[in-house]
N, C-alpha and C positions, 0 to 999 in steps of 0.2 A: 193658788195664785190667780189673781184676776187678770183680765186682759190688759188692764192698764199697767199692772206690774210687769207682765211679760213684755209689753211694748217698751216700757222703761228700760228693762234689762237689755233688750235688743238694741235700743238706741245708745245705751252706755257702751255696749260692746262695739257697736259701729263707730262711735266717736273715738273710743280708745284705739280701734283698728286704724282709723284714718290718721289719728295723731301719731301712731307708731310708724305707719308707712311714710308719713311726712318727715319724721325724724330720721329714718334709715338712710335715705340718700344724702341728706345734709351732712351727716357724720361721715359717711363713706365717700362723699364727694372729694374731701381733702385726701383721703386714702387713694381714691381712684386717680386723682390728679398726680399724686406721687408715683403711682404705678404707671401712669401714662408717661411721665417724665423719665422714669427708669427704663421703660420700654423704648422710648425715643432715643435715649442715650445708648442703649444696647444696640438699637438699629443703626445708629450713627457709627458706633464702634465696628459693627459687622460690615458696614459699607466701606469703612476705611481699611479693614482687614482684607476685604474683597479686592479693593483697588491695589493694595500692596501685593497681594498674591497674584493678581492679574499682571502687574508690572514685572514681578519676578518670573512669571511664566513666559512673558514676552522676551525678557532678557535671556532666559534659558533656551528659548526657541532660536534666538539669534546665535547664541553660542553653539547650539547644536548644528545649525546651518553652516557656521564657520568651520566647525570640526569636521563636518561631512565634506566640505570643499577641500580642507587640508588633507583628509584621508584620501580623497580622490587624486589629489595632486601627488601625494606620496606614493600611492599605488601606481600612478603613471610613471613616476621616476623609477620605481622599482622595476616595472616592466621594461623600461628603457635600459636600465642597468643590466637586467637579465639578458636582454638582447645583445648588449655590448659584450657581456661575459661569454655568451654563446659564440659570438663572432670571434672573440679572442681565443677561445678554445679551438675553434675551427682553424684559425690561423696558426696556432701552435701545432696542430696535426699536420697542416700543410708544410710548415717550416721543418718539422721532423722528417717528413717525406722528402723534401727538397735536400735536406742535409744528407739523408741516406743516398739519394741519387748522386749528390756531389762527391761523397766518399767513394761510391762505386766508380764514378767517372775518373776520379783521381787515381784509384787503383788501376783502372784500365790504362790510363796514360802512362803510369809507371811501368806497367807490364810492356806496353808498346815501346817505350823508350829503352827498356832493357833488351827487348828483341832487336830493336834497330841498332843499338850499340854492339850487341853480339854479332849481328849480321855484318856490320861495318868492320869489325875487328877480325873476323874469320877469313875472308878471301884476300885480305891485304898481305902481300908477301914481297920478296925481293924482286926488283924489275928484271925482266928477261931481255936478252940481246935482240930478239926480234922486234921488241918494242922500240929499242934505241935505233935500229936500222930504219924503221918506218918513220921515226921522228926526223932522222937525218935526210931521208929521201923527201920528206915533205918540205924541208927547209930549202932545198935547191930548186 
């Protein structure tokens, strides 16, 4: 092979290489345009999904805050009710003690009335003559 032949072969290979490189992006440019459009639509879909998830997150945070406030209010009411129930139980104990004292007082009153009636009935007897003489002397 002569130098001219070698140079011709190198030039043919170079021209074919340039032609191949020039053809590659032209055919793949429509494919890459389709890929870019697909990626853009995917990106848009992901952005929409992100917005909807962020909105749902915000709504759930609001619901959580509302639920926390409700729980705190219910806990406060429960504490108040427990305080009222404790006070009620204390009053029941006090009432039971007062009823016991009243019953004891009533029994003591009955005992004292019985003693007073028996004392009043015991010394009473027929009037004596000396009492009548003193009454007549006092009248004059």
